[in-house]
HTML snippet that shows the backbone in 3Dmol.js (N, CA, C, O; Angstrom):
<script src="https://3Dmol.org/build/3Dmol-min.js"></script>
<div id="view" style="width:600px;height:400px;position:relative"></div>
<script>
const pdb = `
ATOM      1  N   MET A   1       0.603  -1.257  -0.026  1.00  0.00           N
ATOM      2  CA  MET A   1       0.137  -0.152  -0.179  1.00  0.00           C
ATOM      3  C   MET A   1       0.984   1.259  -0.042  1.00  0.00           C
ATOM      4  O   MET A   1       1.892   1.481   0.759  1.00  0.00           O
ATOM      5  N   PRO A   2       0.477   2.096  -0.978  1.00  0.00           N
ATOM      6  CA  PRO A   2       1.506   3.702  -0.790  1.00  0.00           C
ATOM      7  C   PRO A   2       1.414   3.976   0.389  1.00  0.00           C
ATOM      8  O   PRO A   2       0.703   3.377   1.196  1.00  0.00           O
ATOM      9  N   SER A   3       2.335   5.190   0.685  1.00  0.00           N
ATOM     10  CA  SER A   3       2.623   5.827   1.722  1.00  0.00           C
ATOM     11  C   SER A   3       2.583   7.419   1.298  1.00  0.00           C
ATOM     12  O   SER A   3       2.875   7.805   0.167  1.00  0.00           O
ATOM     13  N   VAL A   4       2.225   8.181   2.248  1.00  0.00           N
ATOM     14  CA  VAL A   4       2.171   9.508   2.215  1.00  0.00           C
ATOM     15  C   VAL A   4       2.904  10.317   3.392  1.00  0.00           C
ATOM     16  O   VAL A   4       2.539  10.225   4.564  1.00  0.00           O
ATOM     17  N   GLN A   5       3.964  11.110   2.968  1.00  0.00           N
ATOM     18  CA  GLN A   5       4.571  12.124   3.973  1.00  0.00           C
ATOM     19  C   GLN A   5       4.175  13.328   3.979  1.00  0.00           C
ATOM     20  O   GLN A   5       3.840  13.759   2.875  1.00  0.00           O
ATOM     21  N   ILE A   6       4.095  14.052   4.880  1.00  0.00           N
ATOM     22  CA  ILE A   6       3.906  15.535   4.517  1.00  0.00           C
ATOM     23  C   ILE A   6       4.751  16.215   5.657  1.00  0.00           C
ATOM     24  O   ILE A   6       4.499  15.972   6.837  1.00  0.00           O
ATOM     25  N   LYS A   7       5.742  17.056   5.288  1.00  0.00           N
ATOM     26  CA  LYS A   7       6.606  17.829   5.700  1.00  0.00           C
ATOM     27  C   LYS A   7       6.233  19.096   6.282  1.00  0.00           C
ATOM     28  O   LYS A   7       5.229  19.583   5.762  1.00  0.00           O
ATOM     29  N   ASP A   8       6.696  19.691   7.105  1.00  0.00           N
ATOM     30  CA  ASP A   8       6.867  21.357   7.676  1.00  0.00           C
ATOM     31  C   ASP A   8       5.428  21.530   8.038  1.00  0.00           C
ATOM     32  O   ASP A   8       4.991  22.679   7.976  1.00  0.00           O
ATOM     33  N   VAL A   9       4.628  20.577   8.403  1.00  0.00           N
ATOM     34  CA  VAL A   9       3.252  21.088   9.364  1.00  0.00           C
ATOM     35  C   VAL A   9       3.644  22.235  10.206  1.00  0.00           C
ATOM     36  O   VAL A   9       4.771  22.334  10.690  1.00  0.00           O
ATOM     37  N   PRO A  10       2.709  23.094  10.374  1.00  0.00           N
ATOM     38  CA  PRO A  10       2.830  24.072  11.324  1.00  0.00           C
ATOM     39  C   PRO A  10       2.497  23.291  12.367  1.00  0.00           C
ATOM     40  O   PRO A  10       1.753  22.316  12.259  1.00  0.00           O
ATOM     41  N   GLU A  11       3.143  23.756  13.663  1.00  0.00           N
ATOM     42  CA  GLU A  11       3.341  23.194  14.916  1.00  0.00           C
ATOM     43  C   GLU A  11       1.900  23.257  15.563  1.00  0.00           C
ATOM     44  O   GLU A  11       1.587  22.228  16.161  1.00  0.00           O
ATOM     45  N   GLU A  12       0.974  24.263  15.554  1.00  0.00           N
ATOM     46  CA  GLU A  12      -0.527  24.491  15.833  1.00  0.00           C
ATOM     47  C   GLU A  12      -1.089  23.388  15.112  1.00  0.00           C
ATOM     48  O   GLU A  12      -1.825  22.567  15.659  1.00  0.00           O
ATOM     49  N   THR A  13      -0.798  23.345  14.018  1.00  0.00           N
ATOM     50  CA  THR A  13      -1.978  22.427  13.017  1.00  0.00           C
ATOM     51  C   THR A  13      -1.391  21.324  13.650  1.00  0.00           C
ATOM     52  O   THR A  13      -2.248  20.823  14.377  1.00  0.00           O
ATOM     53  N   HIS A  14      -0.333  20.710  13.716  1.00  0.00           N
ATOM     54  CA  HIS A  14       0.110  19.528  14.384  1.00  0.00           C
ATOM     55  C   HIS A  14      -0.698  19.056  15.806  1.00  0.00           C
ATOM     56  O   HIS A  14      -1.179  17.930  15.928  1.00  0.00           O
ATOM     57  N   ALA A  15      -0.766  20.060  16.819  1.00  0.00           N
ATOM     58  CA  ALA A  15      -0.994  19.859  17.940  1.00  0.00           C
ATOM     59  C   ALA A  15      -2.728  19.712  17.590  1.00  0.00           C
ATOM     60  O   ALA A  15      -3.317  18.727  18.035  1.00  0.00           O
ATOM     61  N   VAL A  16      -3.362  20.583  16.904  1.00  0.00           N
ATOM     62  CA  VAL A  16      -4.762  20.448  16.844  1.00  0.00           C
ATOM     63  C   VAL A  16      -5.182  18.925  16.261  1.00  0.00           C
ATOM     64  O   VAL A  16      -6.117  18.265  16.714  1.00  0.00           O
ATOM     65  N   LEU A  17      -4.381  18.546  15.267  1.00  0.00           N
ATOM     66  CA  LEU A  17      -4.553  17.286  14.882  1.00  0.00           C
ATOM     67  C   LEU A  17      -4.502  15.862  15.681  1.00  0.00           C
ATOM     68  O   LEU A  17      -5.151  14.821  15.578  1.00  0.00           O
ATOM     69  N   ARG A  18      -3.507  16.261  16.465  1.00  0.00           N
ATOM     70  CA  ARG A  18      -3.317  15.407  17.639  1.00  0.00           C
ATOM     71  C   ARG A  18      -4.213  15.137  18.608  1.00  0.00           C
ATOM     72  O   ARG A  18      -4.548  14.042  19.059  1.00  0.00           O
ATOM     73  N   ARG A  19      -4.596  16.284  18.909  1.00  0.00           N
ATOM     74  CA  ARG A  19      -5.814  16.553  20.082  1.00  0.00           C
ATOM     75  C   ARG A  19      -7.092  15.701  19.165  1.00  0.00           C
ATOM     76  O   ARG A  19      -7.585  14.744  19.762  1.00  0.00           O
ATOM     77  N   ARG A  20      -7.470  15.911  18.192  1.00  0.00           N
ATOM     78  CA  ARG A  20      -8.476  15.510  17.429  1.00  0.00           C
ATOM     79  C   ARG A  20      -8.535  14.129  17.186  1.00  0.00           C
ATOM     80  O   ARG A  20      -9.590  13.495  17.232  1.00  0.00           O
ATOM     81  N   ALA A  21      -7.319  13.586  16.901  1.00  0.00           N
ATOM     82  CA  ALA A  21      -7.227  11.955  16.856  1.00  0.00           C
ATOM     83  C   ALA A  21      -7.232  11.466  18.578  1.00  0.00           C
ATOM     84  O   ALA A  21      -7.830  10.489  19.028  1.00  0.00           O
ATOM     85  N   ALA A  22      -6.695  12.093  19.075  1.00  0.00           N
ATOM     86  CA  ALA A  22      -6.886  11.421  20.748  1.00  0.00           C
ATOM     87  C   ALA A  22      -8.363  11.263  21.017  1.00  0.00           C
ATOM     88  O   ALA A  22      -8.852  10.170  21.303  1.00  0.00           O
ATOM     89  N   ALA A  23      -9.226  12.634  20.897  1.00  0.00           N
ATOM     90  CA  ALA A  23     -10.328  12.619  21.013  1.00  0.00           C
ATOM     91  C   ALA A  23     -11.574  11.521  20.372  1.00  0.00           C
ATOM     92  O   ALA A  23     -12.628  11.047  20.796  1.00  0.00           O
ATOM     93  N   ALA A  24     -10.812  11.446  19.175  1.00  0.00           N
ATOM     94  CA  ALA A  24     -11.513   9.927  18.397  1.00  0.00           C
ATOM     95  C   ALA A  24     -10.941   8.742  18.919  1.00  0.00           C
ATOM     96  O   ALA A  24     -11.359   7.664  18.497  1.00  0.00           O
ATOM     97  N   HIS A  25     -10.129   8.775  19.697  1.00  0.00           N
ATOM     98  CA  HIS A  25      -9.423   7.309  20.432  1.00  0.00           C
ATOM     99  C   HIS A  25      -8.659   6.499  18.954  1.00  0.00           C
ATOM    100  O   HIS A  25      -8.789   5.327  18.600  1.00  0.00           O
ATOM    101  N   GLN A  26      -7.975   7.442  18.401  1.00  0.00           N
ATOM    102  CA  GLN A  26      -6.921   6.845  17.262  1.00  0.00           C
ATOM    103  C   GLN A  26      -5.457   7.724  17.312  1.00  0.00           C
ATOM    104  O   GLN A  26      -5.176   8.879  17.632  1.00  0.00           O
ATOM    105  N   SER A  27      -4.860   6.822  16.935  1.00  0.00           N
ATOM    106  CA  SER A  27      -3.569   7.623  16.652  1.00  0.00           C
ATOM    107  C   SER A  27      -3.565   8.736  15.463  1.00  0.00           C
ATOM    108  O   SER A  27      -4.439   8.690  14.598  1.00  0.00           O
ATOM    109  N   LEU A  28      -2.800   9.493  15.453  1.00  0.00           N
ATOM    110  CA  LEU A  28      -2.486  10.368  14.177  1.00  0.00           C
ATOM    111  C   LEU A  28      -2.406   9.815  12.947  1.00  0.00           C
ATOM    112  O   LEU A  28      -2.942  10.335  11.968  1.00  0.00           O
ATOM    113  N   GLN A  29      -1.786   8.807  12.902  1.00  0.00           N
ATOM    114  CA  GLN A  29      -1.993   7.982  11.607  1.00  0.00           C
ATOM    115  C   GLN A  29      -3.159   7.450  11.370  1.00  0.00           C
ATOM    116  O   GLN A  29      -3.688   7.532  10.262  1.00  0.00           O
ATOM    117  N   GLU A  30      -3.608   6.943  12.211  1.00  0.00           N
ATOM    118  CA  GLU A  30      -5.273   6.320  11.774  1.00  0.00           C
ATOM    119  C   GLU A  30      -6.113   7.257  11.519  1.00  0.00           C
ATOM    120  O   GLU A  30      -6.854   7.194  10.538  1.00  0.00           O
ATOM    121  N   TYR A  31      -6.121   8.429  12.507  1.00  0.00           N
ATOM    122  CA  TYR A  31      -7.139   9.614  11.937  1.00  0.00           C
ATOM    123  C   TYR A  31      -6.840  10.321  10.851  1.00  0.00           C
ATOM    124  O   TYR A  31      -7.813  10.435  10.106  1.00  0.00           O
ATOM    125  N   LEU A  32      -5.684  10.942  10.398  1.00  0.00           N
ATOM    126  CA  LEU A  32      -5.283  11.376   9.038  1.00  0.00           C
ATOM    127  C   LEU A  32      -5.757  10.244   8.024  1.00  0.00           C
ATOM    128  O   LEU A  32      -6.319  10.615   6.993  1.00  0.00           O
ATOM    129  N   ARG A  33      -5.602   9.147   8.211  1.00  0.00           N
ATOM    130  CA  ARG A  33      -5.932   7.991   7.283  1.00  0.00           C
ATOM    131  C   ARG A  33      -7.055   8.197   6.881  1.00  0.00           C
ATOM    132  O   ARG A  33      -7.305   8.443   5.701  1.00  0.00           O
ATOM    133  N   SER A  34      -8.031   8.119   7.929  1.00  0.00           N
ATOM    134  CA  SER A  34      -9.577   8.242   7.880  1.00  0.00           C
ATOM    135  C   SER A  34      -9.972   9.404   7.098  1.00  0.00           C
ATOM    136  O   SER A  34     -10.789   9.342   6.179  1.00  0.00           O
ATOM    137  N   ARG A  35      -9.331  10.554   7.508  1.00  0.00           N
ATOM    138  CA  ARG A  35      -9.912  11.682   7.183  1.00  0.00           C
ATOM    139  C   ARG A  35      -9.486  11.914   5.475  1.00  0.00           C
ATOM    140  O   ARG A  35     -10.150  12.652   4.748  1.00  0.00           O
ATOM    141  N   LEU A  36      -8.409  11.235   5.052  1.00  0.00           N
ATOM    142  CA  LEU A  36      -7.650  11.037   3.721  1.00  0.00           C
ATOM    143  C   LEU A  36      -8.990  10.519   2.843  1.00  0.00           C
ATOM    144  O   LEU A  36      -9.683  11.218   2.104  1.00  0.00           O
ATOM    145  N   ILE A  37      -9.157   9.014   3.155  1.00  0.00           N
ATOM    146  CA  ILE A  37     -10.270   8.246   2.565  1.00  0.00           C
ATOM    147  C   ILE A  37     -11.399   8.891   2.511  1.00  0.00           C
ATOM    148  O   ILE A  37     -11.927   8.926   1.399  1.00  0.00           O
ATOM    149  N   ALA A  38     -12.126   9.603   3.684  1.00  0.00           N
ATOM    150  CA  ALA A  38     -13.487  10.452   3.473  1.00  0.00           C
ATOM    151  C   ALA A  38     -13.330  11.393   2.336  1.00  0.00           C
ATOM    152  O   ALA A  38     -14.093  11.358   1.371  1.00  0.00           O
ATOM    153  N   GLU A  39     -12.209  12.352   2.456  1.00  0.00           N
ATOM    154  CA  GLU A  39     -11.888  13.320   1.357  1.00  0.00           C
ATOM    155  C   GLU A  39     -11.760  12.630   0.055  1.00  0.00           C
ATOM    156  O   GLU A  39     -12.403  13.171  -0.845  1.00  0.00           O
ATOM    157  N   ALA A  40     -11.135  11.640  -0.254  1.00  0.00           N
ATOM    158  CA  ALA A  40     -10.939  11.115  -1.394  1.00  0.00           C
ATOM    159  C   ALA A  40     -12.243  10.515  -2.086  1.00  0.00           C
ATOM    160  O   ALA A  40     -12.316  10.293  -3.295  1.00  0.00           O
ATOM    161  N   SER A  41     -13.352  10.261  -1.087  1.00  0.00           N
ATOM    162  CA  SER A  41     -14.450   9.486  -1.629  1.00  0.00           C
ATOM    163  C   SER A  41     -15.435  10.457  -2.221  1.00  0.00           C
ATOM    164  O   SER A  41     -16.175  10.202  -3.171  1.00  0.00           O
ATOM    165  N   ARG A  42     -15.370  11.641  -1.542  1.00  0.00           N
ATOM    166  CA  ARG A  42     -16.322  12.854  -2.111  1.00  0.00           C
ATOM    167  C   ARG A  42     -16.002  13.412  -3.170  1.00  0.00           C
ATOM    168  O   ARG A  42     -14.956  14.061  -3.135  1.00  0.00           O
ATOM    169  N   PRO A  43     -16.537  13.377  -4.070  1.00  0.00           N
ATOM    170  CA  PRO A  43     -16.186  14.051  -5.392  1.00  0.00           C
ATOM    171  C   PRO A  43     -15.958  15.583  -5.414  1.00  0.00           C
ATOM    172  O   PRO A  43     -16.692  16.210  -4.650  1.00  0.00           O
ATOM    173  N   THR A  44     -15.106  16.278  -6.124  1.00  0.00           N
ATOM    174  CA  THR A  44     -14.904  17.805  -5.992  1.00  0.00           C
ATOM    175  C   THR A  44     -15.993  18.221  -6.824  1.00  0.00           C
ATOM    176  O   THR A  44     -16.564  17.370  -7.505  1.00  0.00           O
ATOM    177  N   ILE A  45     -16.408  19.586  -6.863  1.00  0.00           N
ATOM    178  CA  ILE A  45     -17.660  20.022  -7.656  1.00  0.00           C
ATOM    179  C   ILE A  45     -17.068  20.173  -8.929  1.00  0.00           C
ATOM    180  O   ILE A  45     -17.903  20.147  -9.832  1.00  0.00           O
ATOM    181  N   ASP A  46     -15.915  20.319  -9.290  1.00  0.00           N
ATOM    182  CA  ASP A  46     -15.216  20.423 -10.662  1.00  0.00           C
ATOM    183  C   ASP A  46     -15.477  18.912 -11.523  1.00  0.00           C
ATOM    184  O   ASP A  46     -15.728  18.855 -12.727  1.00  0.00           O
ATOM    185  N   GLU A  47     -15.338  17.574 -10.481  1.00  0.00           N
ATOM    186  CA  GLU A  47     -15.589  16.422 -11.031  1.00  0.00           C
ATOM    187  C   GLU A  47     -16.997  16.184 -10.988  1.00  0.00           C
ATOM    188  O   GLU A  47     -17.287  15.273 -11.763  1.00  0.00           O
ATOM    189  N   VAL A  48     -18.125  16.716 -10.295  1.00  0.00           N
ATOM    190  CA  VAL A  48     -19.396  16.537 -10.436  1.00  0.00           C
ATOM    191  C   VAL A  48     -19.725  17.361 -11.637  1.00  0.00           C
ATOM    192  O   VAL A  48     -20.280  16.872 -12.621  1.00  0.00           O
ATOM    193  N   LEU A  49     -19.375  18.631 -11.548  1.00  0.00           N
ATOM    194  CA  LEU A  49     -19.728  19.336 -13.067  1.00  0.00           C
ATOM    195  C   LEU A  49     -19.251  18.432 -14.658  1.00  0.00           C
ATOM    196  O   LEU A  49     -19.829  18.418 -15.745  1.00  0.00           O
ATOM    197  N   THR A  50     -18.223  17.880 -14.292  1.00  0.00           N
ATOM    198  CA  THR A  50     -17.579  17.277 -15.378  1.00  0.00           C
ATOM    199  C   THR A  50     -18.328  16.091 -15.647  1.00  0.00           C
ATOM    200  O   THR A  50     -18.449  15.795 -16.836  1.00  0.00           O
ATOM    201  N   ARG A  51     -18.875  15.324 -14.762  1.00  0.00           N
ATOM    202  CA  ARG A  51     -19.472  13.955 -15.048  1.00  0.00           C
ATOM    203  C   ARG A  51     -20.994  14.387 -15.654  1.00  0.00           C
ATOM    204  O   ARG A  51     -21.573  13.849 -16.597  1.00  0.00           O
ATOM    205  N   ALA A  52     -21.495  15.595 -14.773  1.00  0.00           N
ATOM    206  CA  ALA A  52     -22.937  15.886 -15.272  1.00  0.00           C
ATOM    207  C   ALA A  52     -22.658  16.726 -16.965  1.00  0.00           C
ATOM    208  O   ALA A  52     -23.317  16.345 -17.932  1.00  0.00           O
ATOM    209  N   GLY A  53     -21.985  17.461 -17.052  1.00  0.00           N
ATOM    210  CA  GLY A  53     -21.791  17.900 -18.366  1.00  0.00           C
ATOM    211  C   GLY A  53     -21.331  16.982 -19.645  1.00  0.00           C
ATOM    212  O   GLY A  53     -21.175  17.362 -20.806  1.00  0.00           O
ATOM    213  N   SER A  54     -21.144  15.562 -19.061  1.00  0.00           N
ATOM    214  CA  SER A  54     -20.669  14.539 -20.225  1.00  0.00           C
ATOM    215  C   SER A  54     -21.895  13.857 -20.272  1.00  0.00           C
ATOM    216  O   SER A  54     -21.751  12.831 -20.937  1.00  0.00           O
ATOM    217  N   ARG A  55     -23.137  14.000 -19.814  1.00  0.00           N
ATOM    218  CA  ARG A  55     -24.319  13.162 -19.700  1.00  0.00           C
ATOM    219  C   ARG A  55     -25.144  13.847 -20.755  1.00  0.00           C
ATOM    220  O   ARG A  55     -25.205  15.066 -20.916  1.00  0.00           O
ATOM    221  N   GLN A  56     -25.763  12.946 -21.445  1.00  0.00           N
ATOM    222  CA  GLN A  56     -26.875  13.414 -22.527  1.00  0.00           C
ATOM    223  C   GLN A  56     -28.495  12.990 -22.122  1.00  0.00           C
ATOM    224  O   GLN A  56     -28.969  11.870 -21.930  1.00  0.00           O
ATOM    225  N   GLY A  57     -28.967  13.974 -22.086  1.00  0.00           N
ATOM    226  CA  GLY A  57     -30.292  13.791 -21.194  1.00  0.00           C
ATOM    227  C   GLY A  57     -31.648  14.164 -22.183  1.00  0.00           C
ATOM    228  O   GLY A  57     -31.602  14.448 -23.380  1.00  0.00           O
ATOM    229  N   GLY A  58     -32.494  14.101 -21.581  1.00  0.00           N
ATOM    230  CA  GLY A  58     -33.778  14.497 -22.385  1.00  0.00           C
ATOM    231  C   GLY A  58     -33.862  16.070 -22.029  1.00  0.00           C
ATOM    232  O   GLY A  58     -33.052  16.755 -21.404  1.00  0.00           O
ATOM    233  N   ARG A  59     -34.975  16.397 -22.563  1.00  0.00           N
ATOM    234  CA  ARG A  59     -35.369  18.141 -22.544  1.00  0.00           C
ATOM    235  C   ARG A  59     -36.918  17.897 -22.018  1.00  0.00           C
ATOM    236  O   ARG A  59     -37.711  16.977 -22.216  1.00  0.00           O
ATOM    237  N   ALA A  60     -36.986  18.940 -21.374  1.00  0.00           N
ATOM    238  CA  ALA A  60     -38.764  19.066 -20.882  1.00  0.00           C
ATOM    239  C   ALA A  60     -38.943  20.363 -20.910  1.00  0.00           C
ATOM    240  O   ALA A  60     -38.036  21.109 -20.542  1.00  0.00           O
ATOM    241  N   PRO A  61     -40.137  20.845 -21.349  1.00  0.00           N
ATOM    242  CA  PRO A  61     -40.321  22.221 -21.658  1.00  0.00           C
ATOM    243  C   PRO A  61     -40.665  23.290 -20.282  1.00  0.00           C
ATOM    244  O   PRO A  61     -41.233  22.806 -19.303  1.00  0.00           O
ATOM    245  N   LEU A  62     -40.378  24.373 -20.295  1.00  0.00           N
ATOM    246  CA  LEU A  62     -40.068  25.038 -19.074  1.00  0.00           C
ATOM    247  C   LEU A  62     -41.483  25.105 -18.443  1.00  0.00           C
ATOM    248  O   LEU A  62     -41.499  25.185 -17.215  1.00  0.00           O
ATOM    249  N   SER A  63     -42.602  25.087 -19.053  1.00  0.00           N
ATOM    250  CA  SER A  63     -43.907  25.304 -18.404  1.00  0.00           C
ATOM    251  C   SER A  63     -44.134  23.612 -17.657  1.00  0.00           C
ATOM    252  O   SER A  63     -44.540  23.437 -16.508  1.00  0.00           O
ATOM    253  N   LEU A  64     -43.802  22.629 -18.520  1.00  0.00           N
ATOM    254  CA  LEU A  64     -43.995  21.360 -17.404  1.00  0.00           C
ATOM    255  C   LEU A  64     -42.964  21.392 -16.565  1.00  0.00           C
ATOM    256  O   LEU A  64     -43.135  20.800 -15.500  1.00  0.00           O
ATOM    257  N   THR A  65     -42.057  21.857 -16.722  1.00  0.00           N
ATOM    258  CA  THR A  65     -40.963  21.720 -15.468  1.00  0.00           C
ATOM    259  C   THR A  65     -41.417  22.346 -14.345  1.00  0.00           C
ATOM    260  O   THR A  65     -41.382  21.823 -13.231  1.00  0.00           O
ATOM    261  N   ALA A  66     -41.948  23.710 -14.629  1.00  0.00           N
ATOM    262  CA  ALA A  66     -42.588  24.569 -13.486  1.00  0.00           C
ATOM    263  C   ALA A  66     -43.871  24.097 -12.906  1.00  0.00           C
ATOM    264  O   ALA A  66     -44.275  24.527 -11.825  1.00  0.00           O
ATOM    265  N   GLN A  67     -44.600  23.106 -13.701  1.00  0.00           N
ATOM    266  CA  GLN A  67     -45.711  22.656 -12.941  1.00  0.00           C
ATOM    267  C   GLN A  67     -45.338  21.578 -12.250  1.00  0.00           C
ATOM    268  O   GLN A  67     -46.044  21.448 -11.250  1.00  0.00           O
ATOM    269  N   ILE A  68     -44.457  20.679 -12.372  1.00  0.00           N
ATOM    270  CA  ILE A  68     -43.822  19.332 -11.504  1.00  0.00           C
ATOM    271  C   ILE A  68     -43.551  19.993 -10.260  1.00  0.00           C
ATOM    272  O   ILE A  68     -44.030  19.675  -9.171  1.00  0.00           O
ATOM    273  N   LEU A  69     -42.646  21.056 -10.519  1.00  0.00           N
ATOM    274  CA  LEU A  69     -42.032  21.742  -9.260  1.00  0.00           C
ATOM    275  C   LEU A  69     -43.062  22.352  -8.315  1.00  0.00           C
ATOM    276  O   LEU A  69     -42.860  22.453  -7.105  1.00  0.00           O
ATOM    277  N   ARG A  70     -43.979  22.684  -8.819  1.00  0.00           N
ATOM    278  CA  ARG A  70     -45.200  23.223  -7.925  1.00  0.00           C
ATOM    279  C   ARG A  70     -45.809  22.226  -7.347  1.00  0.00           C
ATOM    280  O   ARG A  70     -46.032  22.190  -6.137  1.00  0.00           O
ATOM    281  N   GLU A  71     -46.141  21.300  -8.194  1.00  0.00           N
ATOM    282  CA  GLU A  71     -46.747  20.174  -7.509  1.00  0.00           C
ATOM    283  C   GLU A  71     -45.795  19.607  -6.464  1.00  0.00           C
ATOM    284  O   GLU A  71     -46.433  19.330  -5.449  1.00  0.00           O
ATOM    285  N   ASP A  72     -44.681  19.374  -6.364  1.00  0.00           N
ATOM    286  CA  ASP A  72     -43.591  18.721  -5.614  1.00  0.00           C
ATOM    287  C   ASP A  72     -44.018  19.761  -4.429  1.00  0.00           C
ATOM    288  O   ASP A  72     -44.663  19.371  -3.456  1.00  0.00           O
ATOM    289  N   ARG A  73     -43.620  21.068  -4.589  1.00  0.00           N
ATOM    290  CA  ARG A  73     -43.994  22.243  -3.447  1.00  0.00           C
ATOM    291  C   ARG A  73     -45.095  22.009  -2.838  1.00  0.00           C
ATOM    292  O   ARG A  73     -44.996  21.947  -1.612  1.00  0.00           O
ATOM    293  N   ASP A  74     -46.320  21.826  -3.373  1.00  0.00           N
ATOM    294  CA  ASP A  74     -47.585  21.578  -2.719  1.00  0.00           C
ATOM    295  C   ASP A  74     -47.678  20.490  -2.104  1.00  0.00           C
ATOM    296  O   ASP A  74     -48.532  20.518  -1.219  1.00  0.00           O
ATOM    297  N   ARG A  75     -47.014  19.322  -2.246  1.00  0.00           N
ATOM    298  CA  ARG A  75     -47.184  18.170  -1.255  1.00  0.00           C
ATOM    299  C   ARG A  75     -46.387  17.957  -0.172  1.00  0.00           C
ATOM    300  O   ARG A  75     -46.434  16.938   0.517  1.00  0.00           O
ATOM    301  N   ARG A  76     -45.583  18.973   0.023  1.00  0.00           N
ATOM    302  CA  ARG A  76     -44.682  19.240   1.440  1.00  0.00           C
ATOM    303  C   ARG A  76     -45.513  19.996   2.117  1.00  0.00           C
ATOM    304  O   ARG A  76     -45.202  20.407   3.235  1.00  0.00           O
TER     305      ARG A  76
END
`;
const viewer = $3Dmol.createViewer("view");
viewer.addModel(pdb, "pdb");
viewer.setStyle({}, {cartoon: {color: "spectrum"}});
viewer.zoomTo();
viewer.render();
</script>
């Protein structure tokens, strides 16, 4: 499994991360690993927009779209 090493982390940042890891009952390595995995699992807005832009879909008239939205809001 690949490794990541980060150098020159400010002391205060390191201290905050160590406190958060301790509060989560994890080592700093476990805590940072879980945060990196969570970060990588969520697409960035650019990734979402690129994926959405590559999709081809249907079209709906504005009047129909407005009617559907109105009905959806009325149900709430």
